Every structure is written in C-alpha cells, then in structure tokens.
N, C-alpha and C positions, 0 to 999 in steps of 0.2 A: 606564509601567512594563512591562517585558518579562515575558511569561508564563513560568512555570516549565516547563522542558523535562521531559517524562515519559520516563524511560529504563526500558524494560521488556523484558528479554531473553526472558521467557516469552511475551510478546505477539508479539514478532518471530518466534519459533519457531512459534507458532500461525498467524500470517499466512503464513509460508513453507510450512505444511502444507496450505494451501488451494489449490484449482485457480486457474489464471491467471484474472483477472477479465475478460479480453478473450475468450479462446478456450476456456477450461475445461481447458487442458492440465494433466495430472497426471503427466507422465513423469519427475518428479524434478528438473527444471530450474527449478522455480518458486522465486523469491527475493522478498524484500520490496523495495519501492521507496518512498522518502520522497517524498511528493507536493509538498512545498514545501521551499525552502531555509530554514534557520534565520536567515540574515542574518549578516553580518560574520564569515563563516567557521565558523559553528556549525550543527549539524544541527537539523532540526525535531524535534518530539516523535515518539517511536516510535509513538504512536497515530495519526499521519497517514501511514500506510503502506498499500500495497495489494500483493496477490500478483501478480506478473507472471512469465511464462516468459521464457527468454532472448530469444526472437524479439521479444517485445513490450516487453522492457526495453532491451536494447542491440543487438538484431539488426536485420535489414533493415526490419522493421516496428515498431521500438522507439520508445518515448517519447524516448529520448536521440538517436535518429536523426532523427525528425520534428520534435521540439519539442512542447511541451504542447498548443498550440492546434491544430496540424495533426493530432496524434494524436487529440485529442478529436473533431475534425470527422470524421476518417476512420472511427473506431470507434464514435462516438456514446456515449462514456463520459466522465463527469466524474470524474476520478480523486480529487479532493478530496472530492466527495460520497460516492463509494464508500468512501473511507477513513473518513469520519465514520460511515457506515452500519455498517461492520465494527467500529469501536470501540464503538459503541452496543450492538451485538450481544454483544460480548465483555464489556462492563461489566455489561449486564443479566444475562447468564448467570452471571457471577461473583457478583453480588449475590444471585441466587436459589440459588446453590450448585449450579448445573447444570454438568456437565462440558462442556467445549468440544470 
C-alpha cells in the first residue's frame, strides 16, 4: 500500500524560513527541497523537505548538480535524516502548542 502524501503549505513556508541546512545562509534565497521522489511522477510528502539556499539546491555546489550521494559525502549531511529531524521538531512544537 502506498503511503498517503502529506501536503502542508504552512510546513513548506516554515521550512523556507529556516537557514540553509548546509551553510546557514539566511539571505532570502532559501527554498525547500524534497529529499525523495514520490515515484511514478508524484511528489514525496511535504514533510520530507529541507531548507537549501540556491547554491546548495541548484547552484555550483547544489544537490541537483552533484547528485545525492556526492552531495552527502562532500558536505557530510544526510538530507533525509535532516528532513525527518525537522518534521519531528515541527510536529512536537505543534502538539505542545508552541509557536514555530
């Protein structure tokens, strides 16, 4: 059975408000990056996203430039683990009524 895709525009806005998870850049170029493909032309859950600046998304040092394995080796970051950590932080804060 295929898992249900979580679509959450508020979550994506929150992710894009965070600093780049690689360099900490906060210059306004940070966007969210889905860390997995959903398969068969569909997107993965919005909860599997990380904040990346332009350079680390599609720029010269980007995940789309290097590919996931080279990117992970170069920067020492597991994007899926980071996405899961951020989702847990968001869900925990929401359940406790804390502002994000």
